[in-house]
C-alpha positions in Angstrom: -3.8 -10.4 2.5 -0.5 -8.2 2.4 0.9 -7.4 -1.4 4.3 -5.6 -1.7 5.7 -4.4 -4.3 8.7 -2.6 -4.9 9.9 -1.3 -8.5 13.3 0.1 -8.5 15.5 1.5 -11.6 18.9 -0.3 -8.6 19.6 -3.3 -9.4 20.4 -4.7 -6.0 24.1 -5.9 -4.8 24.8 -9.8 -5.3 22.8 -11.7 -2.8 21.4 -8.4 -1.7 17.8 -9.6 -2.9 16.4 -11.9 -0.5 17.7 -10.3 2.6 16.4 -7.4 1.1 12.2 -9.7 0.1 12.9 -10.9 3.8 13.9 -7.9 6.3 10.4 -6.4 4.3 8.4 -9.9 4.6 9.0 -9.4 8.4 8.5 -5.3 9.4 5.3 -5.4 6.3 3.8 -8.1 8.6 5.1 -6.4 12.6 3.3 -3.1 10.6 0.3 -4.4 10.0 -0.3 -6.6 13.5 -1.0 -9.4 9.8 0.7 -13.4 10.2 3.6 -13.1 8.8 2.5 -16.0 6.7 -0.2 -14.6 4.3 2.4 -11.2 3.2 3.5 -11.5 0.0 6.2 -10.1 -1.4 7.7 -8.9 -4.8 10.8 -7.3 -6.4 11.4 -5.7 -9.3 14.6 -4.4 -10.3 16.7 -3.2 -12.2 13.3 -1.7 -14.2 13.8 1.5 -16.3 12.8 5.3 -14.9 12.4 8.0 -14.3 11.1 10.4 -11.3 11.6 14.8 -11.6 13.1 14.4 -15.4 16.6 11.7 -14.2 17.1 9.0 -13.3 18.6 8.8 -9.8 18.1 5.7 -7.7 14.2 5.5 -7.3 11.7 3.7 -6.6 7.3 3.2 -6.9 6.3 0.7 -4.2 2.4 -0.9 -3.8 0.8 -1.8 0.0 -1.6 -3.8 -0.7 -3.6 -5.4 2.1 -7.1 -6.6 3.8 -8.4 -3.6 6.5 -6.2 -1.9 5.7 -5.1 0.5 7.8 -5.4 4.6 6.4 -4.8 6.8 10.1 -0.8 5.2 10.2 -0.2 5.0 6.4 2.0 8.0 7.4 3.8 6.2 10.0 4.5 3.0 7.5 4.9 5.4 4.4 8.2 5.8 7.0 9.2 2.5 7.4 9.4 1.1 3.7 11.2 4.1 2.9 13.7 3.5 5.5 13.7 0.4 4.1 14.5 1.7 0.4 16.8 3.6 2.0 19.3 1.6 3.7 19.0 -1.6 2.2 19.5 -0.3 -1.5 20.4 3.7 -1.0 17.5 5.5 -2.0 16.1 8.7 -0.7 13.3 9.6 0.6 11.8 11.9 -1.7 12.6 9.2 -4.9 10.2 7.5 -3.5 6.2 6.9 -4.6 4.0 4.8 -2.3 0.3 4.3 -3.2 -1.9 1.9 -0.6 -4.4 -0.4 -2.3 -7.3 -1.4 0.8 -9.0 -4.9 -0.2 -12.4 -6.1 1.1 -12.2 -10.3 1.9 -14.0 -11.0 -1.0 -12.3 -9.2 -3.6 -8.8 -11.1 -2.3 -8.8 -14.3 -3.1 -6.6 -17.4 -1.7 -6.1 -21.0 -1.6 -9.0 -21.8 -3.9 -11.8 -19.4 -2.7 -10.9 -15.3 -1.0 -11.2 -14.4 2.6 
């Protein structure tokens, strides 16, 4: 159900992408109270990107989930920004995060919907 997409102009060090994905998956599952079995995380790195006219490390992040708690988006923003700072060295003021709630009937899985 939860889907986290990280697009960044940063290329992780050799061997660092898989641990970042695992950490992101665990943290999103825990923060949303969802089973990690349903969490999907994608990392698109090395993307040509600009923010505020510059190409210093930056990221665009999408977090979509059924039942995404709007009252907790500030907390989720802090969590994701901290993760990107720790793992990729991206400052929080160089990150945009889009939160998208979804409904079960508009989210397909296993040949059906939730």
